[in-house]
C-alpha positions in Angstrom: 84.5 66.7 -60.0 82.4 69.6 -60.9 84.2 72.3 -62.8 83.4 75.5 -64.7 85.1 75.3 -68.2 85.5 77.8 -70.9 85.5 76.3 -74.3 86.8 79.4 -75.9 87.2 83.2 -75.1 84.0 85.3 -75.2 81.8 82.2 -74.1 79.8 81.4 -71.0 81.0 79.1 -68.3 79.9 75.5 -68.7 79.3 73.5 -65.6 80.7 69.9 -66.3 81.6 66.8 -64.4 85.3 65.7 -64.8 87.5 63.0 -63.4 89.0 63.9 -60.2 92.8 64.7 -60.8 95.5 62.3 -59.8 99.0 63.3 -58.2 101.7 62.3 -60.5 105.3 62.2 -59.2 106.1 65.8 -58.0 102.5 67.0 -58.1 99.9 67.6 -55.5 96.1 67.9 -55.5 94.2 70.3 -53.4 90.4 70.4 -52.8 89.5 74.0 -53.7 87.2 75.7 -50.9 87.3 79.2 -52.6 88.8 81.0 -55.5 89.1 84.8 -56.2 87.2 86.3 -59.2 89.7 89.1 -60.4 90.1 91.2 -63.6 92.9 89.0 -64.6 90.9 86.0 -65.1 88.0 88.2 -66.5 90.5 89.4 -69.1 90.9 85.6 -70.1 87.2 84.9 -70.4 86.8 88.0 -72.5 89.8 87.3 -74.7 92.0 90.0 -73.8 94.7 87.6 -72.3 95.5 84.7 -74.5 95.0 81.3 -73.1 95.0 77.6 -74.1 91.3 76.5 -74.3 89.2 74.7 -73.3 90.4 75.9 -69.8 89.3 76.1 -66.3 90.5 79.5 -65.0 91.1 80.9 -61.7 94.3 81.0 -59.5 93.5 82.8 -56.2 92.7 79.7 -54.2 92.1 78.9 -50.7 92.3 74.8 -50.5 93.3 71.8 -48.6 95.7 69.3 -50.0 94.1 65.8 -50.6 96.8 63.9 -52.4 100.7 64.1 -53.0 102.6 62.2 -55.7 106.0 60.5 -55.3 109.1 62.6 -54.5 107.0 65.5 -52.9 108.3 67.0 -49.7 106.9 69.8 -47.6 103.3 68.9 -48.2 101.1 66.8 -46.4 97.4 65.7 -46.6 95.2 68.2 -44.7 97.5 71.2 -45.2 95.9 74.4 -46.0 97.3 76.0 -49.2 97.1 78.7 -51.7 98.9 78.7 -55.1 101.5 81.0 -56.7 100.2 82.2 -60.0 103.4 81.7 -62.0 104.4 78.1 -63.0 108.0 78.9 -62.1 110.7 76.2 -62.3 112.0 76.8 -58.8 115.7 76.0 -59.6 116.9 78.7 -62.0 119.2 81.5 -61.1 116.1 84.0 -60.7 114.0 81.6 -58.8 116.9 80.8 -56.4 117.5 84.7 -55.9 113.9 85.0 -54.8 113.0 86.7 -58.1 110.4 84.1 -59.2 108.3 86.4 -61.6 111.6 86.5 -63.7 111.8 82.9 -63.8 113.9 81.8 -66.9 112.1 78.6 -67.4 108.5 79.6 -66.7 105.7 77.3 -67.7 103.2 80.0 -67.9 100.5 80.7 -65.4 98.0 78.8 -63.4 94.5 79.1 -65.2 96.1 79.9 -68.4 98.6 77.2 -69.2 97.2 74.7 -66.8 93.7 74.2 -65.2 93.0 76.4 -62.4 90.6 76.9 -59.3 87.2 77.1 -60.8 86.7 73.6 -60.0 86.4 71.2 -56.8 90.0 70.0 -57.2 93.1 71.5 -58.7 96.3 69.7 -59.5 99.7 71.6 -59.6 103.4 70.9 -59.3 103.7 70.7 -55.5 106.2 73.5 -55.2 103.6 76.0 -56.8 101.4 75.5 -53.6 102.1 77.6 -50.7 101.2 76.3 -47.2 99.1 78.8 -45.1 100.2 79.9 -41.7 98.9 77.7 -39.0 97.4 80.7 -37.1 95.3 81.8 -40.2 91.7 80.8 -39.8 91.1 80.0 -43.6 88.0 77.8 -43.0 86.1 80.7 -41.6 87.3 83.2 -44.3 88.0 81.3 -47.5 87.2 83.9 -50.0 89.2 86.6 -48.1 92.2 84.4 -47.9 92.1 83.2 -51.4 92.5 86.8 -52.8 95.5 87.6 -50.5 98.0 86.3 -53.0 97.2 89.1 -55.6 94.9 91.7 -54.0 97.1 92.4 -50.7 100.6 90.6 -51.8 100.9 92.8 -54.9 100.5 96.2 -53.1 102.9 94.9 -50.4 105.7 94.1 -53.1 105.1 97.6 -54.5 105.9 99.2 -51.2 109.2 97.5 -51.1 109.9 98.1 -54.8 109.2 101.8 -54.5 111.0 102.1 -51.0 108.0 103.8 -49.5 108.7 105.3 -46.1 106.5 106.6 -43.3 105.3 110.1 -43.8 105.8 110.1 -47.7 103.0 111.1 -50.0 101.8 108.2 -52.4 99.5 108.6 -55.2 97.6 105.7 -56.4 96.2 105.7 -60.0 93.2 103.5 -60.6 92.6 103.5 -56.8 89.0 102.4 -57.1 89.9 99.1 -58.9 90.4 95.9 -57.1 94.2 96.1 -56.8 94.1 99.8 -56.5 91.9 100.0 -53.4 94.1 97.5 -51.7 97.2 99.6 -52.4 95.5 102.4 -50.9 94.9 100.3 -47.8 98.6 99.0 -47.8 100.2 102.5 -48.2 98.1 103.7 -45.2 99.3 100.6 -43.2 102.9 101.8 -44.2 102.1 105.3 -42.6 102.2 106.9 -46.0 99.9 110.0 -46.8 97.7 108.4 -49.6 96.0 110.4 -52.4 93.6 108.2 -54.6 93.1 109.0 -58.2 90.1 107.5 -60.2 87.9 108.4 -63.0 84.9 106.7 -61.4 83.7 109.1 -58.9 81.3 106.6 -57.2 84.3 104.6 -56.0 86.2 107.4 -54.2 84.2 107.1 -51.2 85.4 103.5 -50.8 88.9 104.9 -51.4 88.6 107.3 -48.3 87.3 104.3 -46.1 90.3 102.3 -47.3 92.7 105.1 -46.0 93.1 107.8 -48.7 93.6 111.1 -47.0 92.7 113.0 -50.4 90.9 111.7 -53.5 91.1 113.1 -57.0 88.3 112.7 -59.7 90.4 112.4 -62.7 87.5 112.8 -65.0 87.1 116.6 -64.0 90.5 118.2 -63.3 94.3 118.3 -64.3 95.5 115.6 -62.3 99.1 116.6 -62.3 98.0 120.1 -61.1 95.7 118.7 -58.4 98.6 116.6 -57.1 100.9 119.5 -57.0 98.4 121.7 -55.3 97.9 118.9 -52.6 101.8 118.9 -52.0 102.1 122.7 -51.9 104.1 122.3 -55.2 106.7 120.0 -53.9 105.3 117.1 -55.7 104.5 113.5 -54.6 107.0 111.0 -53.3 105.5 107.9 -55.1 103.2 107.5 -58.1 101.8 103.8 -58.3 100.0 103.3 -61.7 97.5 100.4 -62.1 96.1 102.1 -65.2 99.3 102.6 -67.0 97.8 104.5 -69.8 99.9 107.3 -71.5 98.0 110.0 -69.8 98.2 108.4 -66.3 102.0 107.7 -66.5 102.7 111.1 -67.9 100.6 112.7 -65.2 102.3 110.8 -62.3 105.6 111.4 -63.7 105.0 115.3 -64.0 103.8 115.2 -60.4 106.8 113.6 -58.8 109.1 115.6 -56.7 112.7 115.2 -55.7 113.7 111.5 -55.2 110.3 110.7 -56.6 109.5 107.1 -57.9 106.9 105.9 -60.2 105.9 102.4 -60.3 104.0 100.8 -63.3 102.1 97.4 -62.8 100.9 96.8 -66.5 97.4 97.9 -66.9 97.2 99.3 -70.4 101.1 99.1 -70.7 101.1 102.1 -72.9 104.2 104.0 -73.9 104.8 107.5 -72.4 107.2 110.5 -72.4 109.0 111.7 -69.4 111.5 114.4 -68.9 115.0 113.1 -68.7 116.2 116.4 -67.2 113.7 116.1 -64.3 114.9 112.5 -63.7 118.5 113.8 -63.6 118.0 117.0 -61.5 115.4 115.5 -59.0 117.2 112.0 -59.0 113.8 110.2 -59.8 113.3 106.5 -60.7 111.0 105.0 -63.0 110.2 101.3 -61.9 108.4 98.4 -63.0 106.6 95.8 -60.6 105.8 92.3 -62.0 103.5 90.1 -59.9 105.2 89.1 -56.5 107.5 86.7 -54.9 106.6 83.8 -52.7 108.1 85.5 -49.7 105.9 88.5 -50.6 102.8 86.2 -50.3 104.2 84.6 -47.1 104.7 88.1 -45.5 101.5 89.3 -46.4 99.7 86.0 -45.2 101.5 86.8 -41.8 100.1 90.3 -41.8 96.4 89.0 -42.4 97.0 86.2 -39.7 97.7 89.1 -37.3 94.8 91.1 -38.6 97.2 94.1 -39.4 95.4 94.1 -42.9 92.3 92.4 -44.2 91.2 92.1 -47.7 88.1 94.0 -49.2 85.8 91.3 -50.6 82.4 92.6 -51.2 80.8 89.8 -53.4 81.0 86.0 -52.6 79.0 83.9 -54.9 78.3 80.1 -55.6 79.7 78.4 -58.6 76.4 78.6 -60.3 76.6 82.4 -60.3 79.9 82.5 -61.9 78.7 84.1 -65.1 76.7 86.8 -63.4 79.6 87.7 -61.1 82.0 88.2 -64.3 79.2 90.3 -66.1 79.6 92.6 -63.1 83.4 92.4 -63.2 83.3 93.4 -66.8 81.3 96.3 -66.1 83.5 97.6 -63.4 80.7 97.3 -60.7 82.7 95.3 -57.9 84.2 97.2 -55.2 87.3 95.5 -53.9 87.3 91.8 -54.8 85.0 89.0 -55.6 85.3 85.3 -55.2 83.5 82.1 -55.8 82.7 79.4 -53.1 83.4 76.1 -54.5 81.2 73.3 -53.4 
């Protein structure tokens, strides 16, 4: 099979020929049709996320099962599939409680601790594959379907985690990024009033098109005051932070109103200060949201199949153009998401 391999971090992709993978007991092999190219895997390539090299990266796949190993149930040759990002065990207390991101026996991540989707075939433990809904036309839109597992499922989970209700005001920090712009879309789908916050003014128009009622250029104003002004001093109901710097976390926390909720999703992962008195008097919540559950992915795929939402994929490239695409990702030049077609 053809594969794009990284020999080490901060090195270019190398196109190589490798033996086709064979399905061992409990495993399955899928032919990859497309694979999303997001910032997470660019962080691996750039050395900001540790991985075991040499490595084939990529996890947001659209594929079809071509082989199943002994003992595998629930998958058959020809099934359309995507993949869960975490190599969860499937049997611990957390997995059985539908809390797979908190798996007690995690084997790591697809594309980090095992080879991923930047290849013509991918082999995984069979339970890591997720069957696509039968009414989802993945063959016509493989790039879009591949990114659903992260770009739309992650914001969908955040809506549940933050208990976002119709009519509430939601501020999205890092709204112009690949996840942020989909969070704007999903919050609008949930009938919230959305305020997009970003430092890259050129991406704010795309945020408006995705559903933001108001936009804030964080590079040119006091963000907390701007949020308070837009809510007539009441404060926002929910702050969703895809940047998670000290500055963004503190700005979002200070702008929360009564029963306000702040959700952090990693990003820079910085420490910050918050007023415990405000938390007490206004009954506020500070929350973390770590990836998604399998049911979040299935729910989101159903939404896409019904065309209630649709991912924003603005760049689709061939495998041979992966290096150029990742250079654009590194420079922050991609609006929404990007993907590779695997042929």
